[in-house]
N, CA, C and O atoms as a MOPAC input file, in Angstrom:
PM7 MOZYME 1SCF
protein

 N     43.13600 1    23.92700 1    -4.86200 1
 C     42.70600 1    23.14100 1    -5.85200 1
 C     42.09000 1    23.94400 1    -7.00300 1
 O     42.37100 1    23.62900 1    -8.16000 1
 N     41.32800 1    24.88600 1    -6.76300 1
 C     40.83000 1    25.66700 1    -7.78600 1
 C     41.70600 1    26.59500 1    -8.57000 1
 O     41.48500 1    26.92500 1    -9.73500 1
 N     42.72200 1    26.99200 1    -7.83500 1
 C     44.01100 1    27.66600 1    -8.54800 1
 C     44.69800 1    26.67000 1    -9.59400 1
 O     45.03100 1    26.98700 1   -10.73600 1
 N     44.83100 1    25.56800 1    -9.07800 1
 C     45.61900 1    24.56100 1    -9.91200 1
 C     44.70400 1    24.27000 1   -11.22600 1
 O     45.16900 1    24.29900 1   -12.36600 1
 N     43.64800 1    24.05000 1   -10.98900 1
 C     42.57100 1    23.55500 1   -11.83700 1
 C     42.60000 1    24.74200 1   -12.90100 1
 O     42.79100 1    24.41500 1   -14.07200 1
 N     42.43600 1    26.02300 1   -12.61300 1
 C     42.23100 1    27.23400 1   -13.48600 1
 C     43.65900 1    27.47400 1   -14.20700 1
 O     43.58200 1    28.00400 1   -15.31500 1
 N     44.84900 1    27.18100 1   -13.76900 1
 C     46.06100 1    27.31800 1   -14.44400 1
 C     46.20400 1    26.28300 1   -15.50600 1
 O     46.90400 1    26.42500 1   -16.50900 1
 N     45.38700 1    25.07800 1   -15.17300 1
 C     45.52800 1    23.99800 1   -16.05300 1
 C     44.43700 1    24.00200 1   -17.29000 1
 O     44.41500 1    23.23300 1   -18.25000 1
 N     43.40400 1    25.24800 1   -16.94900 1
 C     42.19700 1    24.98500 1   -17.81900 1
 C     41.05100 1    24.16200 1   -17.49700 1
 O     40.12600 1    23.91800 1   -18.27200 1
 N     41.16900 1    23.73900 1   -16.28200 1
 C     40.08900 1    22.73700 1   -15.82000 1
 C     38.93400 1    23.20500 1   -14.94000 1
 O     39.03800 1    24.18600 1   -14.20400 1
 N     37.96300 1    22.55300 1   -15.03100 1
 C     36.69100 1    22.94000 1   -14.27800 1
 C     36.58700 1    22.07900 1   -13.00500 1
 O     36.74600 1    20.85900 1   -12.99400 1
 N     36.30000 1    22.84800 1   -11.92400 1
 C     35.97600 1    22.08900 1   -10.81900 1
 C     34.26100 1    22.32500 1   -10.30700 1
 O     33.53100 1    23.27500 1   -10.59100 1
 N     33.97200 1    21.20900 1    -9.53800 1
 C     32.52500 1    21.29100 1    -9.08800 1
 C     32.69400 1    21.20100 1    -7.63200 1
 O     33.49300 1    20.39200 1    -7.16000 1
 N     31.98000 1    21.99400 1    -6.87700 1
 C     31.89300 1    21.90600 1    -5.67800 1
 C     30.93100 1    21.05100 1    -4.92000 1
 O     29.93000 1    21.58500 1    -4.44100 1
 N     31.16700 1    19.61500 1    -4.74900 1
 C     30.30800 1    18.83900 1    -4.51700 1
 C     29.79500 1    19.09000 1    -2.97300 1
 O     28.65000 1    18.74800 1    -2.67700 1
 N     30.46300 1    19.55500 1    -2.21900 1
 C     29.81600 1    19.95000 1    -0.84200 1
 C     29.02700 1    21.01300 1    -0.73100 1
 O     28.14100 1    20.99500 1     0.12300 1
 N     29.20000 1    22.14200 1    -1.57900 1
 C     28.10600 1    23.14800 1    -1.77600 1
 C     26.74700 1    22.42700 1    -2.43600 1
 O     25.58700 1    22.54800 1    -2.04300 1
 N     27.19300 1    21.72900 1    -3.43100 1
 C     25.85300 1    21.12300 1    -4.15400 1
 C     24.96100 1    20.19900 1    -3.23300 1
 O     23.73300 1    20.12000 1    -3.25400 1
 N     25.80600 1    19.54700 1    -2.45400 1
 C     24.76100 1    18.55200 1    -1.66200 1
 C     24.39100 1    19.35300 1    -0.39000 1
 O     23.43400 1    18.85200 1     0.20100 1
 N     24.87600 1    20.41600 1     0.15700 1
 C     24.20600 1    21.29900 1     1.14300 1
 C     23.16800 1    21.91700 1     0.73000 1
 O     22.24700 1    22.18400 1     1.50100 1
 N     23.15100 1    22.27400 1    -0.67700 1
 C     21.85100 1    22.89900 1    -1.30000 1
 C     20.61200 1    21.82300 1    -1.49100 1
 O     19.51800 1    22.29300 1    -1.80300 1
 N     20.72700 1    20.58400 1    -1.33800 1
 C     19.99900 1    19.57500 1    -1.56900 1
 C     19.72400 1    18.39900 1    -0.51300 1
 O     20.04100 1    17.22300 1    -0.69000 1
 N     19.13800 1    18.87400 1     0.51200 1
 C     19.14400 1    18.09300 1     1.60300 1
 C     18.14900 1    16.70200 1     1.25800 1
 O     18.13200 1    15.66400 1     1.92100 1
 N     17.46000 1    16.95800 1     0.21400 1
 C     16.54600 1    15.81600 1     0.03600 1
 C     17.38700 1    14.59100 1    -0.54600 1
 O     16.85100 1    13.49300 1    -0.69700 1
 N     18.65900 1    14.80700 1    -0.85100 1
 C     19.45400 1    13.55300 1    -1.43200 1
 C     20.05200 1    12.71900 1    -0.24200 1
 O     20.83500 1    11.78100 1    -0.38900 1
 N     19.56500 1    13.19900 1     0.98400 1
 C     20.04800 1    12.17800 1     2.16200 1
 C     18.94600 1    11.60400 1     2.82400 1
 O     17.77100 1    11.96400 1     2.76000 1
 N     19.53500 1    10.48900 1     3.59600 1
 C     18.37000 1     9.73900 1     4.21000 1
 C     17.87500 1    10.52800 1     5.55000 1
 O     18.52600 1    11.52100 1     5.87200 1
 N     16.99800 1    10.22400 1     6.17500 1
 C     16.54200 1    10.96300 1     7.39800 1
 C     17.65400 1    11.54500 1     8.42700 1
 O     17.57300 1    12.58700 1     9.07600 1
 N     18.71200 1    10.60300 1     8.40900 1
 C     19.86800 1    10.83100 1     9.53100 1
 C     20.70900 1    12.19100 1     8.96100 1
 O     21.47500 1    12.84400 1     9.66900 1
 N     20.43800 1    12.45400 1     7.67700 1
 C     21.26200 1    13.67800 1     7.10400 1
 C     22.67900 1    13.42400 1     6.83200 1
 O     23.43100 1    14.31800 1     6.44400 1
 N     23.10300 1    12.05100 1     7.05900 1
 C     24.41000 1    11.80600 1     6.76900 1
 C     24.57100 1    10.75500 1     5.51500 1
 O     25.53800 1    10.85000 1     4.75900 1
 N     23.65000 1     9.83500 1     5.35900 1
 C     23.87800 1     8.89500 1     4.32900 1
 C     23.08900 1     9.44300 1     2.92900 1
 O     21.90400 1     9.77300 1     2.93400 1
 N     23.98100 1     9.47900 1     1.70400 1
 C     23.04700 1     9.71700 1     0.82500 1
 C     22.12200 1     8.74600 1     0.21600 1
 O     22.43000 1     7.55400 1     0.23700 1
 N     21.12900 1     9.09500 1    -0.27300 1
 C     20.14400 1     8.18900 1    -1.06600 1
 C     20.65200 1     7.98000 1    -2.73300 1
 O     21.74900 1     8.38400 1    -3.11700 1
 N     19.94400 1     7.48300 1    -3.37900 1
 C     19.97600 1     7.22900 1    -4.72300 1
 C     19.87100 1     8.55000 1    -5.52000 1
 O     20.40500 1     8.63800 1    -6.62500 1
 N     19.22400 1     9.52200 1    -5.00000 1
 C     19.10900 1    10.59500 1    -5.81800 1
 C     20.35400 1    11.50600 1    -5.82100 1
 O     20.44900 1    12.46800 1    -6.58400 1
 N     21.29600 1    11.16200 1    -4.93900 1
 C     22.42000 1    12.05700 1    -4.99300 1
 C     23.47900 1    11.69100 1    -6.28600 1
 O     24.27000 1    12.53100 1    -6.71500 1
 N     23.39200 1    10.59000 1    -6.72600 1
 C     24.02900 1    10.08900 1    -7.70800 1
 C     23.59500 1    10.94700 1    -9.08200 1
 O     24.40300 1    11.44800 1    -9.86200 1
 N     22.07600 1    11.00400 1    -9.20600 1
 C     21.78800 1    11.36200 1   -10.37900 1
 C     21.91300 1    13.19900 1   -10.16600 1
 O     22.04500 1    13.88500 1   -11.17900 1
 N     21.86900 1    13.69700 1    -9.12600 1
 C     22.16600 1    15.22800 1    -9.09900 1
 C     23.59900 1    15.32400 1    -9.36200 1
 O     23.85200 1    16.22000 1   -10.16900 1
 N     24.72500 1    14.61500 1    -8.89000 1
 C     26.03100 1    15.03800 1    -8.90300 1
 C     26.33900 1    14.61400 1   -10.50600 1
 O     27.20200 1    15.25400 1   -11.10600 1
 N     25.74800 1    13.71800 1   -11.07000 1
 C     25.94800 1    13.52300 1   -12.55700 1
 C     25.39500 1    14.53500 1   -13.36300 1
 O     26.01600 1    14.83600 1   -14.38200 1
 N     24.20500 1    15.19100 1   -13.06500 1
 C     23.66100 1    16.19100 1   -13.71500 1
 C     24.40500 1    17.46300 1   -13.66500 1
 O     24.47200 1    18.24600 1   -14.61200 1
 N     24.99200 1    17.63900 1   -12.45100 1
 C     26.11200 1    18.86500 1   -12.38400 1
 C     27.31700 1    18.57900 1   -13.15700 1
 O     27.88400 1    19.51000 1   -13.72900 1
 N     27.80200 1    17.29300 1   -13.23800 1
 C     29.02100 1    16.98200 1   -14.01200 1
 C     28.75000 1    17.19200 1   -15.39600 1
 O     29.58500 1    17.76200 1   -16.09800 1
 N     27.55700 1    16.74700 1   -15.90500 1
 C     27.00700 1    16.88900 1   -17.41700 1
 C     26.96000 1    18.50400 1   -17.84100 1
 O     27.37200 1    18.97500 1   -18.90100 1
 N     26.38600 1    19.18000 1   -16.79900 1
 C     26.39700 1    20.62800 1   -17.23300 1
 C     27.61200 1    21.26600 1   -17.30200 1
 O     27.91000 1    21.97400 1   -18.26400 1
 N     28.48200 1    21.04000 1   -16.17700 1
 C     30.02100 1    21.70400 1   -16.20300 1
 C     30.67700 1    21.15900 1   -17.57800 1
 O     31.37400 1    21.97500 1   -18.18000 1
 N     30.53900 1    19.94900 1   -18.10700 1
 C     31.37000 1    19.29500 1   -19.25500 1
 C     30.59900 1    20.31300 1   -20.55800 1
 O     31.28800 1    20.63300 1   -21.52600 1
 N     29.43300 1    20.66900 1   -20.47800 1
 C     28.58300 1    21.14600 1   -21.53100 1
 C     29.07700 1    22.58700 1   -21.74000 1
 O     28.99100 1    23.04200 1   -22.88100 1
 N     29.59300 1    23.36500 1   -20.74800 1
 C     29.88700 1    24.61800 1   -20.57800 1
 C     31.34200 1    24.92400 1   -21.09100 1
 O     31.79800 1    26.06500 1   -21.01200 1

């Protein structure tokens, strides 16, 4: 996926890595995301688009 995106001049965001770094985005069970995850992902998308 990264190779194809690079060939087409597109950016990618590793959501898995992002969520692994932010365990507070999940409920106590560690599986189900809470409301903070949407804001965190949106902020990362915004950052990628601005660069």
